[in-house]
C-alpha positions as CSV (number, residue, x, y, z in Angstrom):
1,X,-10.5,1.2,7.9
2,X,-9.2,0.5,11.4
3,X,-7.2,-2.5,10.2
4,X,-4.8,-0.4,8.1
5,X,-4.6,2.7,10.3
6,X,-1.0,2.0,11.4
7,X,0.1,1.6,7.8
8,X,-1.7,4.7,6.7
9,X,-0.1,6.7,9.6
10,X,3.3,5.3,8.8
11,X,2.7,6.2,5.1
12,X,1.8,9.8,6.1
13,X,4.9,10.1,8.3
14,X,7.2,8.8,5.6
15,X,5.5,11.0,3.0
16,X,6.0,14.1,5.1
17,X,9.6,13.2,6.1
18,X,10.4,12.9,2.3
19,X,9.3,16.5,1.8
20,X,9.4,18.2,5.2
21,X,8.7,21.7,3.8
22,X,5.3,20.7,2.4
23,X,2.4,22.2,4.4
24,X,0.0,19.9,2.5
25,X,1.9,16.7,3.5
26,X,2.1,17.9,7.2
27,X,-1.7,18.6,7.1
28,X,-2.3,15.1,5.7
29,X,-0.2,13.6,8.5
30,X,-2.2,15.5,11.2
31,X,-5.5,14.6,9.5
32,X,-4.6,10.9,9.7
33,X,-3.2,11.1,13.3
34,X,-6.1,13.1,14.6
35,X,-8.9,11.0,12.9
36,X,-10.5,10.2,16.2
37,X,-10.4,13.8,17.5
38,X,-11.8,15.0,14.1
39,X,-14.9,13.0,14.9
40,X,-15.2,14.2,18.5
41,X,-14.5,17.9,17.9
42,X,-15.2,18.7,14.3
43,X,-15.3,22.5,14.8
44,X,-11.9,22.6,16.7
45,X,-10.4,20.3,14.1
46,X,-11.6,22.6,11.3
47,X,-9.9,25.6,13.1
48,X,-6.7,23.5,13.3
49,X,-6.9,22.7,9.6
50,X,-7.3,26.4,8.7
51,X,-4.4,27.3,11.0
52,X,-2.2,24.6,9.3
53,X,-3.1,26.0,5.8
54,X,-1.7,29.5,6.8
55,X,1.3,28.4,8.7
56,X,4.5,27.2,7.0
57,X,5.9,23.9,8.6
58,X,9.2,25.6,9.4
59,X,7.4,28.2,11.6
60,X,5.4,25.5,13.3
61,X,8.3,23.2,14.0
62,X,10.9,25.9,14.7
63,X,9.1,29.1,15.8
64,X,11.0,32.3,16.2
65,X,10.4,33.9,19.6
66,X,10.7,37.5,18.4
67,X,8.6,37.1,15.2
68,X,4.9,36.6,14.9
69,X,5.1,35.3,11.3
70,X,2.0,33.7,9.7
71,X,1.3,31.4,12.7
72,X,-1.2,33.2,14.8
73,X,-3.1,30.7,16.9
74,X,-6.9,31.1,16.7
75,X,-8.6,31.9,20.0
76,X,-10.9,28.9,19.6
77,X,-7.9,26.5,19.7
78,X,-6.0,27.8,22.7
79,X,-6.5,25.7,25.9
80,X,-8.3,22.9,24.1
81,X,-7.4,19.2,24.1
82,X,-6.8,19.2,20.3
83,X,-4.3,22.1,20.7
84,X,-2.5,20.3,23.5
85,X,-2.3,17.1,21.4
86,X,-1.2,19.1,18.4
87,X,1.7,20.8,20.2
88,X,2.8,17.5,21.7
89,X,2.7,15.9,18.3
90,X,4.8,18.7,16.8
91,X,7.6,17.7,19.1
92,X,7.4,14.1,17.9
93,X,7.4,15.2,14.3
94,X,10.4,17.5,14.9
95,X,12.3,14.5,16.4
96,X,11.4,12.3,13.5
97,X,12.5,14.8,10.8
98,X,15.8,15.3,12.6
99,X,16.4,11.6,12.7
100,X,18.5,10.2,9.8
101,X,16.2,8.6,7.2
102,X,18.8,6.0,6.2
103,X,18.8,3.2,6.9
104,X,15.0,3.3,6.4
105,X,14.4,0.4,8.8
106,X,15.7,2.3,11.8
107,X,13.9,5.5,10.7
108,X,10.5,3.7,10.4
109,X,10.9,1.9,13.8
110,X,12.0,5.2,15.4
111,X,8.9,6.9,14.0
112,X,6.6,4.1,15.3
113,X,8.2,4.4,18.7
114,X,7.8,8.2,18.8
115,X,4.1,7.9,17.9
116,X,3.6,5.3,20.7
117,X,2.6,2.3,18.5
118,X,1.2,-0.6,20.5
119,X,2.3,-4.2,20.1
120,X,0.2,-5.0,17.0
121,X,1.0,-1.6,15.4
122,X,4.7,-2.2,16.1
123,X,4.5,-5.6,14.3
124,X,3.1,-3.8,11.3
125,X,5.8,-1.2,11.5
126,X,8.4,-4.0,11.5
127,X,6.9,-5.4,8.4
128,X,7.0,-2.0,6.7
129,X,10.6,-1.5,7.9
130,X,11.7,-4.8,6.5
131,X,10.1,-4.1,3.1
132,X,11.8,-0.6,3.1
133,X,15.1,-2.3,3.8
134,X,14.8,-4.6,0.9
135,X,13.5,-2.0,-1.5
136,X,16.1,0.6,-0.5
137,X,18.7,-1.6,-2.1
138,X,17.1,-1.1,-5.5
139,X,18.3,1.6,-7.9
140,X,16.1,4.7,-7.9
141,X,14.5,4.0,-4.5
142,X,13.4,7.0,-2.5
143,X,11.6,7.6,0.7
144,X,8.8,9.5,-1.1
145,X,8.2,6.7,-3.6
146,X,8.1,4.1,-0.8
147,X,5.7,6.3,1.2
148,X,3.3,6.2,-1.8
149,X,3.5,2.4,-1.9
150,X,2.7,2.3,1.8
151,X,-0.2,4.7,1.4
152,X,-1.8,2.2,-1.0
153,X,-2.0,-0.3,1.8
154,X,-5.5,-1.5,0.8
155,X,-4.1,-2.7,-2.5
156,X,-0.7,-4.2,-1.6
157,X,1.3,-6.7,0.6
158,X,0.6,-4.6,3.7
159,X,-3.1,-5.1,3.5
160,X,-2.8,-8.9,3.9
161,X,-0.4,-8.5,6.8
162,X,-2.6,-5.9,8.5
163,X,-5.5,-8.3,8.3
164,X,-3.5,-11.1,9.9
165,X,-2.3,-8.8,12.7
166,X,-5.8,-7.5,13.2
167,X,-7.2,-11.0,13.6
168,X,-4.6,-11.6,16.4
169,X,-5.3,-8.3,18.0
170,X,-5.8,-8.8,21.7
171,X,-5.1,-12.5,21.6
172,X,-3.2,-13.7,24.7
173,X,-2.5,-17.4,25.0
174,X,-3.2,-18.8,28.5
175,X,-1.2,-21.8,29.8
176,X,-3.3,-24.8,30.6
177,X,-6.2,-23.7,28.5
178,X,-7.5,-25.3,25.3
179,X,-8.4,-22.8,22.5
180,X,-10.9,-23.7,19.9
181,X,-10.7,-21.8,16.7
182,X,-11.0,-22.2,12.9
183,X,-8.1,-23.3,10.9
184,X,-7.7,-19.8,9.3
185,X,-7.8,-18.0,12.6
186,X,-5.2,-20.4,14.0
187,X,-2.6,-19.7,11.2
188,X,0.5,-18.0,12.5
189,X,-0.2,-18.5,16.2
190,X,2.5,-21.2,16.6
191,X,1.0,-23.4,19.2
192,X,3.0,-26.3,20.6
193,X,0.2,-28.8,19.9
194,X,-2.6,-28.6,17.3
195,X,-5.5,-31.0,16.8
196,X,-7.4,-30.9,13.5
197,X,-10.9,-32.4,13.4
198,X,-13.0,-33.2,10.4
């Protein structure tokens, strides 16, 4: 659900960056990134998906001015919000795949920045980046295999971390104010003074 969205998006970014010529992986990335727009404008999103199926990623990311190629934009997409967001996102993806993937920590944090991750999402990206840094030292590590581990976020270490970050989402401590919470909700907040009652 919403709790693991940042991890799923990072997983899709990493999965595509590992195989940037894959139209299927690019479509999966857009499907994840535009999940909200998919609900708001299903017909336009369906047109976008059909367009992506027929257009090689190279032509999308690096269009030739003098060739029409396979990428003819459907009339129903031109001048729509989803098309404007799509073309803006193509620029972000182009920047990401041109960025060095090693060390993976820098690559992941760069991708999170490019996709405009907020404070909580950036904390999740830092966790993913740290894990990538540790795992990249292992023999046989690859960006694609790590992406698959990230995409299984509901069944791995990232799931617990996302839940903890989600619980803190929007929490802003206020000086001079007493906060009352459960023990479990208070974990990780690092208050100067804590009183436990029984």
